Every structure is written in structure tokens, then in C-alpha cells.
C-alpha positions, 0 to 999 in steps of 0.5 A, spaced: 359 282 451 359 281 458 365 285 459 362 291 456 356 290 460 360 290 466 364 296 464 358 300 462 355 298 469 362 301 472 362 307 468 354 308 470 356 307 477 362 312 477 358 317 474 352 317 479 357 317 485 361 323 481 354 327 480 352 326 487 359 329 489 358 335 485 351 336 487 353 335 495 359 340 494 354 345 491 349 344 497 354 343 503 361 344 501 366 339 500 368 339 507 361 337 510 360 331 506 361 324 508 361 318 504 354 316 507 351 323 504 354 321 497 351 314 497 344 316 499 345 322 494 347 317 489 342 311 491 347 306 492 350 301 497 356 303 501 359 296 499 358 299 492 361 305 493 368 302 496 368 297 490 370 303 486 373 308 491 377 308 497 374 314 500 371 321 498 378 324 497 379 318 492 372 320 489 374 327 488 381 325 485 377 321 480 372 327 478 378 332 478 382 327 473 376 326 468 375 334 468 383 335 467 382 330 461 376 333 458 379 340 459 386 338 455 381 335 450 378 341 449 384 346 449 388 341 444 382 340 440 382 335 434 390 336 433 396 333 437 399 340 438 397 346 442 392 351 439 392 359 438 391 362 445 385 365 442 382 359 440 384 355 446 381 360 451 375 360 447 375 353 448 376 353 455 370 358 456 365 354 452 367 347 456 366 351 463 359 353 460 357 346 458 360 343 465 358 349 469 355 345 475 362 341 475 366 347 475 362 351 480 363 346 485 370 345 484 373 352 483 367 356 484 366 360 491 366 353 495 372 350 491 377 345 493 384 347 494 386 341 491 382 342 485 384 349 484 391 347 484 390 341 479 386 346 474 392 351 475 397 346 473 393 344 467 392 351 465 400 352 466 402 346 462 398 349 456 401 356 457 408 354 457 407 350 451 404 356 448 410 360 450 415 355 448 412 355 441 412 362 440 419 362 442 421 357 437 417 361 432 419 368 434 426 367 438 427 369 445 422 372 449 423 378 453 421 375 460 422 367 462 417 362 459 415 360 466 413 367 468 409 369 462 406 362 463 404 363 470 401 370 469 397 367 463 394 361 467 393 365 473 389 370 470 385 366 466 383 361 472 382 368 476 377 370 471 374 363 470 372 363 478 369 370 477 365 368 471 362 362 475 361 366 482 357 371 478 353 366 474 356 367 468 353 374 466 357 374 459 357 368 454 363 365 452 365 369 446 365 375 450 369 373 456 374 370 451 374 377 447 375 381 454 380 376 456 384 377 450 383 385 450 386 384 457 392 380 456 394 380 449 398 387 450 402 384 455 403 378 450 405 382 444 410 386 448 413 380 451 414 377 444 416 384 440 421 385 446 
């Protein structure tokens, strides 16, 4: 019972620190934030911060890892395999809307290069799995899988960034519909050879 309480307290403290970081990124941008800003915003002591993280970059890495795990769970869903591209991209748009403050801080206008790279890598992993599955089912694609996957992942990331920077003017379903209209012709052409 004591271990569970400690675990919950650790989780709560880390969540407080991550929330403070996100709030401050939206206000100041990542480069202008100090550990002092973070502990003031989270209302925790300096020793508490350092008991959990080495520095603000370590805190950011923890936040990015959490985001990547959540993103993977939304894209894969309850299954162990990749979903259809339409379902996977809709899940991503919905997750972005649910966690818009987090995504806006990390990949929006004040985004951090390392976070953008991590998100792109996550999207690229899913896109490669998607195209490899198509290759297994349909045969060789007319372009190499890495090329098709890079196109799909970077297009989706760019569209997500635009959506966040423009305060999400369309619902996730409409964004997904437009995304599919833009990319499906190219995907179909690659598959049909």
C-alpha cells in the first residue's frame, strides 16, 4: 500500500512538472524557460524537481516520451497491428484535439526541434508499417517504402502543425477527410503501379 502511494505521489509530481513546462512553453517558448520558472509554476521545491529530473531537457524528454506512447496507443488502438490509414490519421487528429495544449506547445509555432523530430519519427514508423503491410498484401509498390512513408508522415505532420497554429478551425473528422483527399490519390497510384 505504501508503494502505491509513493508511486501515485511520484506520478502526481511529474504531472505537475510536465504541466508547468507546457504552460511555460506556451507563454515564453522553451529556450527562455529555466528550472526556477518550472518549480515556481508547479509550486514544488528545487530538490523535488531534481529528485525526478536532471534538468529541463530531461523533463522535456519525459514529456515527449509520454506523448509518443499516447500517440502510438491512439494510432494502434486496441489492436496490436497498424490500423487502416484513414482510421489511424483520424485517431491522430482526435488525439491532437484532446491534447491540443500539449501538441501546440511541442509542435506548434513555438515548437521544439527535438519534439518535432520525435513526432516525425513516430509518424514515420507507423507509415512504414502501413506501406509494408500494403506491399505484403498487394505486392511491390511503384516507389520504395521509405519514400512513400516519408511523404505520408511529413505531410501529416505539416498539416497537424498548420491546424494547431490556426487554432483548429475544422473538427478532426473534417481534417482527416481533407488529408485523405490530398494523399489518397498518390497512395492509390503507388499501389496500382
